[in-house]
N, C-alpha and C positions, 0 to 999 in steps of 0.2 A: 738227199733227194735231187736227181738230175734236173737244170733247170732246161727247159724248152722255150728258146724265145722264136717271135711270132714278127715283131717290128723292131727292127733294130738301128738305131741312130750309129753313123760312125762319123766320128768328129775330125777334123783333118782327114778325110775320106778323100780327097784327091792328092793327097801327097805320096811318098813311095810307098811306106807300109799300110797305110790306109788304103789306099786304093785296090791293093791286092789282095787285103780282108775283105774288102767289099767284094771283089772279083770271087773270091773264095768261097764266100758264103752263098752267093747267089749262084754258082755252079754245083754246089756240093747239097744244100738244101732247099728243095722246092717251095718246101712249105711257108719259108719265111720272105718277110720284105726288107728291105733294104732302103733307110734314107742317107744318103753322104751330105755331111754338112761341112764345111770349108769355107774358108776366109778367102781363099785365093790369092796367095801370096806369091812372091817369085818362085818358089818351090811347091806350089799348087796347081798344077798344069791342070786344066780342063782336057788336053787331051789326054791324060792318063786314065780318062775316066769315061771317054767319048763312049766305047764299046759297051759300056754297062747298060746304053738305052736299049740295047738288044733285048734285054730282059722285060721291056714294056713297063707294064704298073706295079712289077714287084720291086722296081726301083726308082728313087727321086732324088732330085737332087736341090739342095736349097744353101744359096750362098750368106754365110754370114759368120760371125765372131763369138766364139764361146765367152766372150765379156760381155755379152749384149743379155742381160739376164731376161727381159721381156720377149726377146727373139726366141730365148732357147725353151722358155716355156710356152710360148706360141706352137713351136717344131714338136714338141713333145705332146702337147695336146691334141695337134690337130693329126697328126699322124700314129695316136694311139702306141705311143714308143713303151716298150717294156723292157728294152734291154740298151743301155750305152755302152760304147767301147770307145775309150777316149785315145786318141790317137795326136789330137792338136797339140802343135808343140813347135817352138822354135830350136832346132836340132844341132846348129855348127857350132863346135866348140869357139872357132878363130872368131865367128863372129858376136858369139857369147863376151869376148874377152873386149872388143874394140866398142859394143854398145850392149849393157847387160840389161838394160830396163825394159826392153820388148820380152826380154827372154822371161822376166819376171810377171808381167804381164800376161802369157800366154800361158806358160807354164805353171804359175802358182796362182795367181789370181784368176785366170781363165778356168783353172780346175776348179777353184772354190765356187765360181760362179754355176757351172757346171752340176756340182754336187748340189748344190741349194735346188736350183732348178728341179734337178733328179729324183731330189726326196719330197719333194713337194708334190711332183707327179706321180710318185708312188712305184717307181720303177721297179723289178723283179730284180735285175741286175745291174750292174755299175762295176767297168772292168776298166780299171787306169794301166795303161800301158807305158812303162818305165824305161828304165835303162840301168846296166850296170855298174856305170858311171858313179852312179850316187856312193858305191861303196868307196869309191877311191882309189888311188894305187897300192897296188898290193906286190911285196916281193916276190913271193913263191906260193902262198896258197891260195884256195880257192874260196871266195864267199857264199855262204849257206845265207839263206834267208833271215837269220836270226844276227848276221855280221852287223855291225853298225855302220849307220851312214858317215861318210866321212869324204862329202865332194870335196875335189880341188878344182874346178872350174866355176863360173857364175851360171854356166847350161848346167851343170852336175848339180850346183845349189839350189837352182829353182826347180827343178825335176822332183829333187827329195823334198823340197817344201811341199809340192802338190802332194805326193806319194803322202807325206805325215799328215795334211790336212784328210786324206781319203780313210785313211786309217783311223782319224779322230772322229769321222763321220759315224763309223763302225760302233768305236767304243762310246760315242756321246748318244748315238739315235740308233744305234742296233741296224744303219741303212745295209744292204745288201751289197757289199762291195768284195771286190779282189784287186790285187796289184800282182801284175807281171814285171818283171825286169829281164830285160835281154841284153845278150850281147853283142859285137858288130854284126849289122846286118849286109848283105849286099845282095846283089840279082837285078834282073830289068826295072827299068822306070826310075832309078835311084837317080835324083838330081844329080849333075855331075859338077860338085862342089866337094865330095867326101874322096876320100885317099882313092879308092879303085874306078870309079867312072871316068873322076877328073882325069887323071893320071893313063889310063888306057886311053881317051880321047886324044891325049897329047902324043901317047907313043904313037900312035895310028896316024897320026899327022906329022910324024918326022919328028916331033920334038922330044924333051927328056923327060924322063918319069922323075920328078921331085919329090924328094924325102925329106922331111925336117932335121937336122941336124946328121947324126950318126945313123939313123933308120933302124936303130936296135930297139924301138919301143916295141912293146909285145901286146898282141890284142890276141883275142878269141872271137872267131868267126863263123857266123850260122847263115844259112841261107834263108831268104824273107818269108820262103814257102814254107820251110821247117818252123819260124818263129809263128808265121800267121797259124798254123795248125795247133800250135800250143795254145795261143790265145783262145783259138776255138773252145779247144777242150776246157781251157780254164773257163770258159764264158758259161758252159755246161754242167762242168762235174767239180768244180774247184769247191773247199771248202770257205766259206763266208770270213771277212776279216782276215782274210791270208794273203800272205805271199808267194808267187812261185817263178824262180828262176829258170830260163829257158837260155842254154849255150851247149857248145859242143866241147870234147877232150881235146881238140886240136889248136895249138897256139902257133902264131908264125910272127915273126919280126917284120915292121913295117918295110926293112930290106928285102927279105926273104918274097913279100908280097911283090915288089917290084921286078926281082929278079923272075918270079914265075910270069907275072903279066908281059913282060918283055920277051919272054920265049915264047910264050901263045901268039904275040904279036910277029914273030919272025925278028924281032931285034936283039941285039946282043946286050950285055949287063953295062956297057960302057954307055947305054942310055941312058942310064941311073947318073942323078944329078943331087950333091945335098945341097940344100939351101938353110941361111941360117930359120934357125926354130923360131916361129912369130908368137910361139905359146908361153907364157912367163908360168913357169910352175908346171910343166910337162908331165902328167900323168906318165909313169915309165910302163906298168903293166895294168890290164885288168884280169879278173878270172873268178868266174862262177861256178858254184857247184850246182848242177841241175837234176839230183838226184830224188829230190822230192817230188817235181813232175813227175820223173819218171815211176816213181811209186805210188804217187795218188793220182796222176790222171792218166797211166798209162800213154807217156808221151815219150817218143825217142826221135832225135833228128835223125833223115833219113839219106840227106844228099853229102856226100862227101867233098871237101872243100874243091880239092882237083877237080872234079866233075864240074860242079856248080861254077867254080869262076870260067872254066872253058863253055860251060853253056852262056854264062853271062858276055864274054867276050862276044862270042857270036851273035846275041842278041843285039849287043850296041852295034855290031857291025851290021846288021840286018834291020835296022830299025832307025835310018836317017830320016826318017819323016819326023820321029817323034823328035829328035834331037834338034830339027828346024823350029818345030812348033815351042820347043824352050824360046829360041829367040825371037820370035813373033810375038809368044805371050808376053815375053820380058819388054818388049817395045810397046805394046797396049798397055803395060802398068806403068812405063815411063820409066823403068829402073835398069 
């Protein structure tokens, strides 16, 4: 039976993917209300959700931490939440290597707290938004949802732990949960610490595009709008207690990504710089099989990588005010 959301809580809703999901729901379904719940760390920029205020009383923002059980309980009750989409997470692998405890707090314990509160509140659907990195590095094949988790970084391990707790709540309590796992996202509003936005901005400033080591690491890329459409489909039509992968069939090495961005920015490949790889045990390749989502949810990625990358480059070129807001927000936070 299809789930019809009415009041949706989006945790991590001021971040890259969460803010886009909030925007997508408000634009495409006039029957629902969205509550964005976010701790507002360095990557949770309030300027990324400023435009959502245009939706009036269909949109609310609450600043808070998913580890705060009492606060989460209050938000679920006050806003009569029937659907929870958990995007809240620490996400940068490099940061997890140098300080892993905050990743456990957010991605593992925070998920547990959110599950407890959601179960108590009787939410009708809980969506856990996860990553293909939980499957670990793969030589050539793509991981299906039945593939065992084998995380290779503290970030991926913390996400895998959160996923397992979600599935345990289904097995133990029959809580109405769904887990989604996605390949590398790119697109507007992505904080410039990840490969594409960080290096795009470097190249536009006349600096080098930095790749780790040889740059032959392979990733599967998906435009953020294709991903969030998949999460929306899973929220409404997925079978409970199931995992759904969202990815594309196109793979690129980091060096290929560098070359494509340099070309779009009007720079030569000589702008590419190899730097020492700061990631011990760097996963070489990720790959996921999305046939289950295509068959059961009727989902397919629509945006080709060349077109999506070109649009993304143009967005960053045209949104200097958003980039400036990042720096002002970091100063306000004192980071």
